[in-house]
C-alpha distance (Angstrom), angle and dihedral (degrees) to the residues before:
residue distance angle dihedral
M1 . . .
K2 3.80 . .
K3 3.81 111.5 .
L4 3.78 123.2 -134.8
N5 3.79 107.4 -119.7
N6 3.80 121.2 -133.0
E7 3.80 94.3 -111.6
N8 3.79 91.7 56.8
R9 3.80 92.0 42.1
I10 3.82 87.9 59.9
K11 3.80 90.2 48.1
L12 3.81 91.9 53.7
Q13 3.80 90.4 52.8
K14 3.81 87.4 64.7
I15 3.81 97.1 44.4
S16 3.80 125.1 88.7
T17 3.78 123.4 -123.9
A18 3.82 86.7 -123.8
T19 3.79 91.3 61.5
I20 3.81 91.2 45.6
A21 3.81 90.0 50.5
T22 3.81 91.1 54.3
C23 3.79 91.8 46.5
L24 3.80 92.1 51.3
Y25 3.81 91.0 44.8
K26 3.81 88.9 58.3
K27 3.80 87.6 53.1
G28 3.81 91.7 53.0
L29 3.82 96.9 -101.6
R30 3.79 108.1 125.9
N31 3.79 104.5 159.1
Q32 3.80 105.8 57.9
F33 3.82 100.5 109.9
I34 3.80 111.9 96.6
Q35 3.79 106.3 -126.9
N36 3.81 125.0 -127.3
V37 3.79 99.7 1.8
F38 3.78 120.1 128.2
P39 3.81 135.1 -172.4
L40 3.79 115.4 -103.8
S41 3.79 97.7 -157.4
N42 3.78 126.6 69.5
Q43 3.79 89.7 -151.4
Y44 3.78 110.3 107.0
K45 3.76 113.5 -130.5
S46 3.77 122.1 132.1
M47 3.78 116.5 -124.9
V48 3.81 119.0 -135.4
G49 3.79 126.1 169.3
E50 3.77 147.7 117.1
A51 3.81 116.2 -79.6
F52 3.80 117.1 -105.3
T53 3.78 107.7 -178.2
L54 3.80 140.5 -148.2
R55 3.80 122.6 -171.6
Y56 3.79 125.7 -153.2
I57 3.79 125.6 -165.7
P58 3.81 126.2 -167.6
A59 3.79 110.4 -70.1
R60 3.79 120.6 -108.2
E61 3.78 110.7 -152.9
D62 3.80 98.3 -136.6
L63 3.82 90.7 54.1
N64 3.79 99.6 39.0
S65 3.80 109.3 59.1
I66 3.80 120.2 142.7
N67 3.82 88.3 -102.4
V68 3.81 92.3 72.6
F69 3.81 88.7 80.8
Q70 3.80 88.6 67.6
D71 3.80 88.7 68.8
P72 3.84 108.4 92.2
R73 3.80 87.5 -151.8
H74 3.81 93.6 61.2
P75 3.84 103.8 135.9
Q76 3.80 95.8 -132.4
R77 3.80 92.0 54.3
V78 3.80 92.7 41.6
A79 3.81 90.5 51.8
I80 3.80 90.8 54.4
E81 3.81 92.0 48.3
T82 3.81 96.6 44.8
C83 3.81 103.5 38.6
P84 3.83 102.6 120.7
E85 3.78 123.1 -115.4
G86 3.80 109.9 -90.1
A87 3.82 93.5 19.5
V88 3.81 128.9 118.5
L89 3.80 117.6 -127.2
V90 3.82 106.5 -136.4
I91 3.81 116.1 -167.4
D92 3.78 125.8 -158.5
S93 3.80 102.1 -147.2
R94 3.80 93.4 162.6
K95 3.83 89.8 -111.8
D96 3.82 87.2 -73.4
A97 3.80 113.4 136.5
R98 3.80 96.2 170.1
A99 3.82 87.8 102.3
A100 3.79 127.6 32.4
S101 3.78 122.6 -98.3
A102 3.83 90.3 -153.4
G103 3.79 141.6 -27.7
S104 3.77 140.1 -128.9
I105 3.82 96.4 -80.5
L106 3.80 94.0 56.4
V107 3.81 93.3 41.4
T108 3.80 90.5 49.7
R109 3.80 90.5 50.6
L110 3.80 89.8 50.3
M111 3.79 89.9 51.1
K112 3.82 92.3 48.7
R113 3.81 90.0 51.8
G114 3.80 89.7 58.9
A115 3.80 102.9 -105.7
A116 3.80 117.6 157.6
G117 3.80 95.8 -132.1
I118 3.79 149.4 -52.9
V119 3.81 131.6 -107.5
T120 3.80 130.3 -173.1
D121 3.78 132.2 170.3
G122 3.81 86.1 -145.9
G123 3.80 127.3 57.6
F124 3.80 140.9 -81.7
R125 3.78 127.4 -130.2
D126 3.81 117.7 -140.5
S127 3.79 84.7 33.9
E128 3.80 94.8 162.1
E129 3.80 90.6 55.4
I130 3.80 91.7 46.8
A131 3.80 89.7 50.3
Q132 3.81 89.5 58.5
L133 3.81 93.1 55.9
P134 3.83 119.1 99.6
F135 3.79 87.1 -123.0
S136 3.80 134.3 104.2
S137 3.81 110.5 -110.0
Y138 3.80 128.4 168.3
H139 3.80 128.9 -174.2
Q140 3.79 142.5 149.1
K141 3.82 98.7 -112.1
P142 3.82 140.7 -40.4
S143 3.79 117.0 -69.7
A144 3.82 126.1 -177.0
P145 3.85 103.3 -167.4
T146 3.80 117.0 94.3
N147 3.78 115.4 -102.6
L148 3.81 89.5 -113.2
T149 3.80 88.9 71.2
L150 3.81 92.6 73.9
H151 3.82 108.9 -6.9
Q152 3.78 131.9 71.4
A153 3.80 114.3 -166.0
L154 3.78 107.9 -134.3
D155 3.82 119.0 152.7
I156 3.80 134.5 34.8
N157 3.81 124.9 -154.0
V158 3.79 98.4 -3.5
P159 3.83 128.0 127.1
I160 3.80 109.5 -76.3
G161 3.77 142.2 172.7
C162 3.79 116.8 -117.6
G163 3.79 119.9 178.5
D164 3.81 90.9 -16.7
V165 3.82 93.1 -53.1
A166 3.80 125.7 113.9
V167 3.81 109.5 -123.3
F168 3.80 119.9 -168.1
P169 3.80 122.6 -167.7
G170 3.79 108.3 -92.3
D171 3.81 95.8 25.4
I172 3.80 111.2 136.5
I173 3.79 113.9 -107.8
V174 3.80 118.0 -157.4
G175 3.79 122.0 -175.6
D176 3.81 133.5 -178.6
K177 3.81 137.2 150.4
D178 3.83 91.3 -63.3
G179 3.80 94.9 54.2
V180 3.79 140.7 -98.9
M181 3.80 132.2 -38.3
V182 3.81 126.8 -165.7
I183 3.81 116.7 -145.1
P184 3.82 117.7 -167.3
S185 3.79 106.5 -115.8
E186 3.81 94.1 -128.1
I187 3.81 93.1 64.2
A188 3.82 101.1 30.2
N189 3.81 95.8 105.1
D190 3.80 92.1 49.2
V191 3.81 91.2 46.7
A192 3.80 91.6 51.7
I193 3.80 92.2 52.6
E194 3.82 94.1 45.0
C195 3.80 93.0 45.6
E196 3.80 91.8 51.4
Q197 3.81 88.9 58.8
M198 3.81 91.5 44.1
T199 3.81 90.1 52.1
L200 3.78 91.4 49.8
F201 3.80 91.0 52.4
E202 3.81 91.3 47.0
D203 3.82 89.4 52.8
F204 3.79 88.2 53.5
V205 3.81 92.1 47.8
L206 3.80 92.9 48.9
E207 3.78 90.8 51.4
Q208 3.80 89.9 50.7
V209 3.80 92.3 48.5
N210 3.80 91.1 49.1
N211 3.80 86.9 53.6
G212 3.82 89.8 56.9
K213 3.80 101.3 -97.9
S214 3.81 120.3 149.4
I215 3.80 117.7 -115.4
I216 3.84 90.3 -133.5
G217 3.79 106.4 108.3
L218 3.78 89.4 2.0
Y219 3.79 103.9 71.5
P220 2.98 105.2 54.2
P221 3.83 94.1 20.6
T222 3.80 98.6 -121.6
D223 3.81 90.7 144.5
E224 3.80 109.3 83.6
Q225 3.79 90.1 -143.3
T226 3.81 90.4 62.0
L227 3.80 92.8 67.2
K228 3.80 91.4 45.8
D229 3.79 89.9 51.3
F230 3.80 89.9 47.6
E231 3.79 92.5 53.5
A232 3.79 90.6 49.3
W233 3.80 89.9 48.1
K234 3.79 91.2 52.3
N235 3.79 92.0 49.1
N236 3.81 91.0 51.7
R237 3.80 89.7 52.3
């Protein structure tokens, strides 16, 4: 697995999920945006980290009593206590938000351990409290019932599906106000570098548009003069 270096990690923190989506589209990857997950917090801070995964299956009543939480080996608890610093815990809740994937105590513990964030295609309980944390959290919608009601935690750090996207351990997860993108780990460094240049060009385009320029020939830059103007703009900066 190719590791994301720190320089490119910082770059991704400044790049929108929209730009990443376009970059991945050009590389033939068209299903990397986790569907129907939304940020809880109004604080703006982009989330970037390696995926550390937890998989739920449908609960079976005889195996999912409240007493299972007394077992220190319970996969949900183990996932919280073993998610690496700087990683994003991604939970496969089968897109079922009728029962919570986790609550404020577990999310707070994850934050205190230094994780970069948490994502589920289900819901969180104590969502108002989670929203107040200085921590990136994404879910489908609030859900009060305990996860045991419908979910049985089974596997840690295995390939999962989250919001109709395949997530492999170590993939790079990027979240902003629009939602969450999944970047395959093998190309994450290249994506960061390419997206930085794309963002720079988009900044140039937006400035031109604000100055009254037409987007024809500008975006995309089919007019040869556009690229010359862009180079001059970069040099002036």
